[in-house]
N, C-alpha and C positions, 0 to 999 in steps of 0.2 A: 744117605741111607745105606744100611748094610746090604739091602737087596739090590743095590744099583749094579749095573753091568758096565765093565770097561771094554771098549772096543780096542782090538789090536793089543791085547794084554802084553805087557813087557816092552812095548814100544811107545807108551805114553799116549794112547788114543783117547778119544772123547769118552766121557762117562754118561751113560744113559740111565735116567731115573727109572726104577722098577720096583714092583711090589711082589714078594714071594707068597703065593697062596697055595698051600699044600704041595710044595715042590714045584709049582708052576709059576713062572715069573710073568707078571703083567706090566707092560710098559706104561709108565705114567706120562700123560700128555696134557698140554694146555689147549683149550678151545680157542679158535679164531673164527671170525665171521667176516664176510665181505663179498663184493661182487667178483666176477671173473677177473683174475689178474691182480686182486687186492685182498689183503687180510688184515684184520685188527683183532688183537687179543680181547677176549671177553673180560669185561670188568664192570664195576658198578656204573661207570660212565658209558660203557658200551655193552649193554646186556644182550643176551640171546633173544632174538625176536621169537615170539610165540604166537601161533595162529590157531584159532578154534576151527579152522577149515569149514567155516559156515555153520558150525555148531555152537557149543558153549564149553566153558571151562568151569569145573567145580573144585573149590578148595574146601577140604573137609576139616580143617583144623584152624588153629590160630596162625595167622600170617604175621611173622615178625618183619618189620620194615627197618632197614638201616639206610639213612641218608634221605634223599629226595624221592618221593613217589611220583612217577611220570604217568599221567593219565591221558590217553588219546580219546577225546570225546567227539571225534569227527563222525563216528557212527552212531550206534544206539546208546542208550543210557548204561553207565557202568554201575551195577547194583552193589551196594556194600551193606552188610548186615552188622549192626552193633552187637548182636548176640555172638557173632563169630569173631569180632574184633573188639576185644575188651579195651584196648588202648592202642594208640599209634605213638608209643613213646619214642621210638627211634626217629620218627618224622617230626617230632617237636623239638625246635631249636632251644637255645639257652634263654630266649626271651619269651618262652611259652607261646610261640607262634608256630602254626603249621606251615611247613614249606610245601608249596604246590608248584609244580612245573607244568605249564600248559604247552603241549606239543604244538609245533608249527602248523600242523594240519588241523588244529582245533578251530572251531568256528567262534562261538561267543561263550564267555564264562560269566555267569551271573553271580555276583558277590554281594552279600548283605553285611554291612558293618555292625548290625545289631545295635544301632544307636551310638556306636563309638566312632572309630576312625580307621582307615586303612592306609598303610604305607606301601608304596610301590618303589622298589629299589632300581628297577630297570627302566627302559624306555617304554612309553605308552603311546600308541598310535591312535589318533582320533579318526572317526569315519563320519561322513555326511549321511543324510537321510536315505541315500541310495546305496550305502555300503562302501563308497569310495573313500580312500585315505585322504585326510586333510593335508594339503601341501601348498607350496607356492602357487602351483598351477590350479589348485582347487582349494582356495582359502576358506576358513571358517566364516560363515556369514556373521556380520556384526550384530544383526538382529537376534542371533541366538543368545547373546549375553545382555543386550540392551534393546529390548522390544520397543518399537516405535521409532527407532533411528533410521529406518528405511521407509520411504513412501510407498504408495500402492504399486509403483513401477520398479521397486528395488533400488531407487536412487537414494544415496546417503543424504539425510537431512542434517545440514551443518549448523542449525540453530537460528538462522535468520528467518524472520517471518514477515509476511506482507499482508497486514490486516486490512480488510475492507470494512469490517464491523469491529468497533472498539468502544465498549461501554463499561463504565464504572459507576455503580449505583450510589456510591458515597458522594458523588459530585452533584447529583440533582435527582429530582423525582422521576419515576418511570415515564410519566406523561410528557416530560421534557426531553427524555433520552430515547424514547421509543414511541411507536404509534399504539396507543392504549385504547382498548374498548372494554367496557364493563356493563353488567346488567344484573337485575334482580338481586341487588345487594352486594355483588362482587366488587372487589377493590384491588387497586395496584398502588402500593405505598412504599416509601423508603424511610428507614430508620435504623440507627445503629450500624450504618455502613452497608446495609443490604436492602434489597427489594423483596417485597412479599406480594405475590399474586394469589389472592384468596377468593374462595367461593364459600357462601354461607350454607346453612341447612335448607334454604329454600330451593325448590325445584328449579333446575337449569340456571342457578346462580353462576356467574362466570366472570373471569378476568383474563384478558389476553394482551400481551405486549409483543410487538413486532419491530425489529431493528429498522431504523430509518433508511439504511442502505443494505444492499444485497451483495453477496459475493458473485462476481462475474466469472464464469468458468473460462479457463484457457486450456485448449487442447494439449494433452500431454503433461499437464501440471496436476498437482493434487490439491483438493479443497479440504480444509480442516475447519472444525468448529470446536471451540474449547469454552467450557462454562462451569460454574459451580452450581450445585443444586442439592437441596434437602427436601424430602417429601414428608410432610408432617403426619400423614395418615394414609392408609389404603382406603380406596373408595369401594363402591359396590354398584351393581346394576349398570346403568348407562353413564356413570360418572367417568371422568378421565383427568389425568395430570400429565402433561406432555411438555417436554423441552428438548430442543434440538435445532437442526438446520433444515427448515421445511416451510412450505407455504400451504395454501388450500389445495394444491394439486399434486405436489411432488416433495420428496425429501426423506429425511431419516430423523428419528427422535427416540428418546427413552422415556419411561414413566409407566404410570398405572393406566390400564384399561379396566375400569371397574376395580376388582380386588386383585387383578393379575398384573404383576410388574414384569416388564420385558422391553425388548427393542422392536421398533416398527419401521417398515419401509412403506412409503406412500407413493403410489404411481397413478397418475391420472385421476386423483381423488379417491382411490381405493387403497385401504390400509391392510397390511399383513403383519401381525405381531408374532414374535417368537418369545415365549415365556421364559423367565429367568431359569427355571428348572431345565430348560432344553437348550441353553446356551452351549455352543460347541467348543469353547476354549476353557472357560473357567466359570463355574456357577457361583463363585464368591461366597461359599458357605464355610470357608476355613478348612477345606480338604488338605490332605498331606502334600499333594502336588501343587497346590495353589501358590502362585507367585504374589498374591495379595498378602503381604506379611508385615508384621511389626517386629523388627529385629529378625530373629531366626524363626519366629513362630507364625504359622499361617493364621489368618484372622477372618472371620465372617464380616461381610460389609453390613453396616447399619444405615439403612436408607433414610432414616430420620436425621442423620448427621450430615453436615456439609461435606461433600466430596467433589473432587475435580474430575469431570468427565470430558472425553474427547471422541469426536466422530471424524473419521478420515475416509475419503474416497477419491479415486482417480477418474472415475466415470469413463470417458470415451465410449460410453454406451454400456460397457460390460466389465469394468474393473472391479476388484474386490472392495468391500466396504468393511472397515475396521471400527469396532466399538471398544473403547478403552476407558480405564479408570486409573487414577494415580494412587499407588499403594502408600501406606504409612511410611515405608522406606524410601519414598520418592521415586519409585519405579513405575513406568507405564505398564499396565497389565491389560493385555487384550483378552476380553471376556467373551466376545462373540465376533464371528467373521461371516459375512455373507459372501460365499464363494461364487461370485457371479459368472466368471468366465466359463464357457462351454455349458451353461445352464439353460439359457433360453434364446429363442430366435429374436426376441424384442429387447430393447434396452431396459436397464433397471429403472431409469427415470425418463420422463418425457422432456423435462426442462431442468438443467443443472445450475441455473442462476437463482440462488436462494438466499433468504434472510435467516437470521436466528429468530425463533418464535418460542414464547412460553405461553401455555394455554391451560387454564384450570376451569372445569365445569362440573358442578355437583350432580347434573343429570337428575335421575329419579332416586338417588341414594339417600337423600336426607342427611348427608354427612358433611360437616364443615371440613374442607380440605384446602391445602395451600402448598405452594412451592416457594422456598426461600432461595435467593440467588444473589451473588455479589457482583460478579463480572461476567461479561460475554466478550468473546473475540472470535472472529472467523475471517478466513482469507484463503489465499492460494500460494503455492510455492512459485508461481510465475511472478517475475519482477517487473514485467513490462505491461503497459496499458496503452490501448490505441489512442492516438492523439485526438481523434474525433469522439472519444468516449465522453459522455455527459458528466460534468463535474458540478457538484453542489457544495453547500457549506458543510455538509456532513461527510464529504469525501475526504479520506485521509491522503495526505501527500507530504513528501519531504520538502523542507524549506531550502530553496536554492538562492544564493546570493550571486549576482553576476555583475560584471562591468560592461557597459556599452561603450564601444570605441568606434572610431571612424577615421577616414583619411582626411588630412588637412586640406587637400585640394582634390578636385576631381581628376581621376585618372592616374593615381600613383603616388600621392603625397604620403608623409609619415603618418602612422596611426597614433591618435591621441584619445584620451578618455573624455567622454561627454561630461560636462560639468553641471552641477546643480547649485541652486541658491541655498542660503543658510536654512531656509524652510523646507528644502528638499525638492523644490520645483526645478525641472530640467531647463537649462538655458539653451535657446536656439537662436542662431544668427541667420536671418533670412536675407541678409544684404546681397548674397550671391545668387545662386540658383534657387528655384522654387522649393519649398519644403513640403513634401507630400504628407498629408494627414488624412487618416481614415477613421471613421467612427465605428467601423465593423458592424454596420447595420444598426448602430445604437445612436448616441448623441455625443456632442463635444461641449465642454464647459470651459469658458475662459474667465478666470477670476480677476485679471488685471487688464489695464488698457493695452490695446494693440498699438505699439508706437511705430512700427515699421510696416509699410504697405506690403501685403502678402496676397497671394491668390488662393482662394478657398472655394472648393466645390461644395455647393449646398445641397442638402437632401432633406426631405420631409420624413425620412425613415423608410420610404418605399421607392422613391425615385428622385432624380435631381430636380431642383426648383430654380426658377429664375428670379423670383421675388422674395426678398428677405424681410420678415416682420421684425421691426426694430422699435424698442421703447426708448423715448428720449427723456425719461423721468430724471435721470442723473447721469450725465455722460461727460467725462473730461475731454478737453480739446485734443485733437489729433489730426494728422494729415490723412486725407482720403483720396484715392484715385477715382477716375470717372468710369472705370470698367464695369460693365454689367448694369443691372437694375436692382432696386430693392424697395421694399415697402416700409413706410415709416409710421409708427404709432406715437402720437404726441399728446401733450397736455400743457396746461399753463398758458403762457403768452402765445406759444405756437398754436395751441388749440383755439385760442381766441381768433388768431389770424385766419385759420382755416374756416372758422365759422363765418367770418366776414366775407370770405371768398364765396361761401355757400349762399350768402344772402341774395346776391343778384340772380341766382338760378331761378327761373320761372317756367311754368308750363305754357308753351306757345299756344296762342289761340283762345286761352281761357283766363289767364291771369290778367288782372286790370292794374293800371298804374295809379299809384298814390304819391303825390309830390313829396310829402314829408317822410314817407316810410319806404317806398320802393327804392331798391338799390341797384346800381349798375357797376360795370367795370370797363377798363380799357380793353379794347379788342385789337387784334392784329389782322393782317391779310396775307394772302399767298401771292408771291411774285409769279406772274405768268405772262411771258412776253407775247405769246400767241393769243389772239382774241377768240379762244374756244372755251366751251363750257367744261366745268369740272363735275357736273351732275349728269345722270343718265336719264332720269324721268321725272315727271311731275311729283311733287311732294317730298323729294329728297332734300336733305340738308346739305348745303354747299358752303365753302369758305368765301370770304371776300377776296378780291384779286387786286393786285397792284402791279405797276410796271417795274422795269429795272431800276428806276430812280426812287422807288418807294411811294409813288403816287397812286392813290386809290383810283381804280377804274370805275367810272360811272357812266351808265348808258341813259341818255335822254331820249325818251320816246317822242315820236312826232306829235307836234301840237302842244307839248308841255314846255314850261318855262323853268330854266335853271338859274336861280339868283347867283351872281358872281360879284365878289368884292374886288375891285381893281380893274385893270385893263385886260381885255381878252382879245387876242388876235386870232381870227378864224379864217382859214382859207379852205373853204368847202367846195367840193366839186358839185356840179349840178346833180340833183336827185337827193336821195336819202343818204345821210352821212352820220357817222358816230364821232363824237368829240374825242380827240386823242389826249395827249398829255396836257395837264394843267400845272403850270409852275407857279408856286407861291414864292414870291421874291423875298419876303421877310416873314419871320415868325416872331410874335411878341414874346417878351421875356416870360410873362405869365400866360401859358397857353390856355388856362382856364378863364382868362378874361378878368378885367378889373372888377367886374361886378360879381365874381364868384364868391361863395361864402368861405369863411376861414376854415382851416383844416379841422375836421371833427369826425370821430368814429361813429357818431349818431346823428349828424346833421344831414344836409341835403346831399344830392349826388355829387355836386362840385366839391362840397366840404369833405365828403368821404374820399373822393379821388385825390384831393390834396393830402388827406390823412395817409392814404396808402402810399402816395408818392414820397412822403417824408419818413414814414415809419416802417414801410414794408407791408406785405400781405400777411395778416394773421391766419394761421391754419389750425383747424381742429379736425378730429377724426383721423381716418386713414387716407393717405394720399398715395396713389401709385404714380411713380415718375417714370416715364419712358426713357429709352436710350438717348443720351445727349452727351455732348462734349463737356467735360469738367476739368478745370485745372486744379492743381494741388495747392493753390494759394489759399491761405487761411486755414482754420481748424474748426472741427466740430466734434462733439462727443457722441459716442455710441454706447448704449446700454443694452446688453443682450439678455434675454430671458427665455423661458420655455425650454423646448427640446435642445436648442443650441447651448443654453447655459448649463443644462444638466450634463450634456455630453462633455463639455469642456471641464466641468467639475470632476467627472469620472476620470478623465485623463490625468488631472492634477492629483487625484487621490492616490494613484499608483506611484507617485514620486515621493520617496522618503529619503531623509538624509542618511549618509553612510553611518553605520553603527547605531542607528536609531532603533527604538523599541518597536517590535512588531506585535500588533494585537489581533489575534484570530477573529474572523468575522467582522472586523472593523477596518483594518489597514487594507487599502486596495492593492491588488497585484495585477501585473500585466503578463500575459502568456508570452513565453520566449520561444523563438525559433532556433534552429541549429543549422550548421553548415554540413551539407552532404559531402563526405570525404572518406572513401574506403581505400583509395590507392596509396596515400601517403599522408604524413602529418607535417604541419608547418609550425616551427617553434616560435615563441614570442620572447621578448626581452623581459627581465625583471621589472615589475611595476607596470607592464603593459596589460591592457585588456585583450581578450581573445574570444573568438566565436567558438562555441562548443561544437563537437563533431557528432554526426549521426550517420547511419548506414543509408543505402539508397531506398530501403523500405521503412525509413523513418524510425529506426531504433537508435536510441542514444548510445554512443560509445563511451563506456565508463571504465576506468581502471582504478580499483581501490588503492589508496595510498595513505598510509599513516604518516602524517607530517609532523615533524618536530624541528627544533632549531638545527639539529645535525642531520635532518632529512629522514628520520625514521624513529622507530621505537627503540627504547633502551633495554638491552638484554640483562638478565640476572640469573644467578644460580645459588643454591644453598645446599651444601653437602651434608648437613646434619640438622634437619628440621625436627624439633622435639616439642615438649610441652612448654618450653620457654618461648615466648613470642619474639619474632624477628620481623624487621621492617623490610618490605620490598620497596616501598616509597613512603617517605615520612610526611608527604603532603598529598593533597588531592590529585588523583590521576585516573588513568584508564588502563585496564589489563587487556592486552591484545593476544597473548599466548601464555599457556600454562600447561606444564607437564610434570609428572612426579613418578618416582620409582620406589617401590617397597622392597627392601632387601631382607626383611625379616621373614620368619615362618608363620606369622599371623597377620590378619588384616589390620591395616593402619588407616587413620582418618586424617586427611589434610583439611585444615580449617582456615578460612579467610575472614578477616575483620575489617570493617570500614571505620578504623580508628587508629590512632598512633600507638606505638608500643607502650608509652607511658599510661595510656588509658585502657589497655587490654590486660585483663587477668584471665588466663586460661582456666576454664571451669566456672567462671562467673560471668564474663562478658559473652554475649550471644553472638556467634559468628553469622556472617551473611551468606556463607557458602560452605558446605561440608562435602568433601569428595572421598568416597571409600577407595582405598588402594588395595587391589587384590594381591595375593601372595603366590609364589611358586613353591612355597614351603621350604625354601633354601635361600642361600645368600645370592643366588644368581639374579634374583629380583624380578618383579612384575611391575608394569607401568601403566599409567593412564595419561592420555593427552586430552585435555578438556576442549570440546568444540566451543569456539567463541565467535559471535557474529562480527562482521567486518566493522561495525560501529564500536566494538570494544565493550568491556564491562566497567561501568562508572563507579568510582569510589570518591565520595564527596569530601572526605576528611583525610584519609591516608590508606595505604595498602599494607596490612600486617598479616603474617602467616605463622601458623603453628601446626603441630601434629600430636595426636594422642592415640592410645590403643583402643579407645572406645568411641562410638559414634555420638553419644549423647552430648548436648551442649555443655553440661556440667562435668564432663569426664576430664580427668587430669592424668590419666595413665601415661607413663613416660616411655616412649620408644627407646630402644637401645641406640648406642652411638652409631651414627651413619646408617641407621635403619631406613630413614626417609630422605630422599634427595629430590629437590624441586628446582625447576628451571622455567624460564619464560621470557616475556618482554612486556614493557609498559611504556606509557607516555605520561 
């Protein structure tokens, strides 16, 4: 400038900018701002700070803006008048977008996209409900994007369920699947794959179904109840339509109370309903913020249509209770939550062991009402059940196949597998030590002859017994030891023999003798060397006595004559003497005498005695045999029946051949025990059996292991999944892991088919699973890892994968190259 001033003129000094005003020069300077010891030139990027000093600043004209407008909204609202600002042309960039810079001191900026979209070029930080930044140390809760993935205690639900109630009404009638009660015209029927619990227009017409089993609560675990339900009409007055997890005293359910639909908590028989209009999460009327959506549009729920409902609670006395419904998009929507913690001094329920119940009652409404339902399931996230818990045919349990093994010799032989016969019966060799057998307070049944002597402890079901009832109707020959005593029930020839034995029995002192009909039998005597009595008092029964040589002792009273055949030598002392031994030198060949009658079962006594001597004693009825020595020479057959037969049959029922078909409620099973081992494990060789391990408090030790020929699942990946179907596995298999990444700027949909690639036409074939893949709106990609239960996802035909730009089954929109990447593992 011509007005500039040169310092040290003539010597080349610095030039100072100046402006001459009426002969007076004013130095031209640049402004700088900064703290003590620092200065930065004022520029668009470094403006001069302006303060209203606690007052306000007024702009009286049009403000022209060049570049970015910086607004500090940390204080009060910054008012802007459209009348004073006709346009912000300088702040509008080339894309017709307003550039706004939020100062670091700003709090929250509310932005409305006006139904369009917003693009953020810089970093965006997320905050939790308390205002803290989301970070590695403070991660974003999974439940924020996928409601229902955390249980009542914040534990991630991985997909594995443990049903205690599992009912499908397409399989049978409600009366066979539940405990049904009806009255006044009410009915419970099944048709078209669903059950209908209906009440008529009659007063107090009702239909009620209760699951045969209840969910048993386990502390620290969550209970869930999931069911389908459609309510055909609202009631009125005292009518009600209820379905949920509850009994007559406690529980939670949804449905109509009169004309009001809502959720109800029942405690100690007292009900408290929260009407639908007062639900605290989502009233399901299609509001803008509702997550109950079909595609991108919120949708009001139609209670007359089938919907999938879920009730979850952790209890422990005061855990929250979640009421949920599955949206058309397949997302669980929590519509009401009972926030029980810190609410009451008493527990929410008095009893948490509950069944699923469906109950419809017309009350005084005069309206025909009903609930339609397809399936019920309820259970707990706990995987363990007490060993002493009662099991019934309705109890759900996993099928376990095990091998029983044992040492070849007592005290340390090699372990070998227990063998079974072709029919599945266990083979037992009792030639060594005794084989212990218990009926576990029940009974044992043996279907085949016992060919080897064994020792068996007998019981009548309450205590041990010493006499065994035995039927001799049809028994094969076998060897029997003489140990113990048993009772025998016979018929046929043996019965006749017993009846003949019974014939000589007579009442002493009253029965008279008839020569042709009265029967007798051979009697024995007791050897007694001393001449002392074996009876204590008059009228007692005593045995005959004999000496050491088998001679009968006979006392001849004084003055009586004893006839003797042969020579008798007597050497008697003076006075009264008893005759001692009498020797019979010879015994005739026929002891009955030459004049005795011929052997006959119906003749004289001598004839019957001869008959018995030649044929044996016929026995009828029940004979109790006392302890006696028995050799094992010869054989006889034993037929068991009654409790013993039943018990042995029950043991046999549990023995099935390897790889044989298992029929529920028919094939017998035997409860298995486990080896308590927490310190270390003991390996087994290939092909050997082994005892399962458990903890000292009886919890089974289980390690999930996906087994295949190579020892595990087969991995796969696909770097370009698109609308053309690709095979993960061309044959039947199971999916054990699946993840996918979306590298495009729009949502993509991963689709899985239970069919071969040759049978799949994307847009025509219905997928079995559709997984939305979120986007980060750039090629960095956003991913999904699908939670899969440890049992895998079964594909009966093949595993085929594809991806489209739309979620509909018939969508064929083509993703770009390498937009969708999938990976996982299968068997």
